[in-house]
N, C-alpha and C positions, 0 to 999 in steps of 0.2 A: 755432203751432196743428196743422201735418200734422207738423213735428217729434214734437210729442208723442205723437200719434198712432201713427207710426211706431216711436218708442221703446217704447211700450206694446203694439203688434204684436211687436215683436223679442222682447219679455221673455215674452209669452205662448207664441210659437212655441219659443222655448228651453225654457220648463217643459215643453210639452204632449210635444217632442221628446225631453227628458230622462226624461221619466214613460215614453213609449212604448217608449225603451230600456232602462230598469231592468226593464218588465214583458217584455218581449221575452228580455232575457238571463235572468231567474230562469225562463221558459217553459223557453228553450233549456237552461239547466239540468237542469229536471226537478223545480225544485222545487214546482211546481203541480199535479205528478202525485200518485200512490197514494202511499202509505206506503211501497210497498219503493223508488220511485224518490225518494225524501225521503232516505231511510235511504242509498241508492248516494251522494246527492248529500253527504250529510253525510261519508262517509266519504272521497269525493273531495277536499270541503274540508278536511279534516282532514289529508290526505297532502301537498295542496298548499303548496308553500313558496313565499314571495314573490320567493325568486331564480329561480324558475321563470317567473314571470310579468313582473317589472322587470328592466331593464338592472342590469349589475355598480354604475355610478356611484351608482345611488339605493340598491341593497339593501347597499352597504356602511356606507351614512348611517343606517341604522333599525337595531332593536333586533329582537332574535329574539322573533318572536310566535305563540304558540302556543294551542290551542283550551282556554278556561277549563275548570277541573276540575268546577265546576259542572256545567257543559253536559255532559260526559261522564257524570258521574254520574247526570244526568238520564236521558241516553239511556238508560242500563243499567237504571234504574229502570224505564222504561215498557216495556224488553224482559220486565220480571218481570212486569211488569202483565199483559203480552201474553200470557204463557205460562200464569198462572192467571186467565186471562180469567172461565171459566165459574165457578168457585170464587167470585169476586168477585161476579158476577152473581145465583148463588144464595143469598149471602149477603144482597146488597141484596134481592131478591125478600122473602127471610124475614123479615128487617126490616121491610120495607112493611107484609108482611100480619100480622106479629106486632103492630105499631103501629095498623093498623086493626083488628085484634081488641080490641085493649085500648082504643079510642078512646072507649066508651062508659064506662068506668070512669074514664078520665082525666078526662074533660069532669065528670062527676058529683062527682071529687074536688076539680075547680077550682071548679066551682058553690059547694059546700059552703065553700071556703075563701073566696071573694067573699062569700058571705052572712054568714059569720063577721065578717069585716072590716068589713062595712057595721054589722050590729049593733055592733060595738066603736065606731066611729067616732059611730053615732047617739047612745050614751050620754052 
């Protein structure tokens, strides 16, 4: 009975410790900071090679790993959005205002279609 509780406590302690280590490490790297810090971490991780971190005995057995092209493409797309942010904002506001302005006509058209469908189905 006591051994089961000890194993359970050891499992819980290991999980909490690893979770804390993960949070601390990501915080220390700057992942939880602002956008600028996140971008710096990305470029730092992009330029880091496993050979810089792991011993030669291990890295000689691993294949070459790089950052996926999809991720770098997404980062550049986010950069483009960041540059044109006000244009996108103005376009969004214009679309919402246009949608609100045409809302009565749209609802009227939908209600007319609904009435016509009901009339056809009643026949």
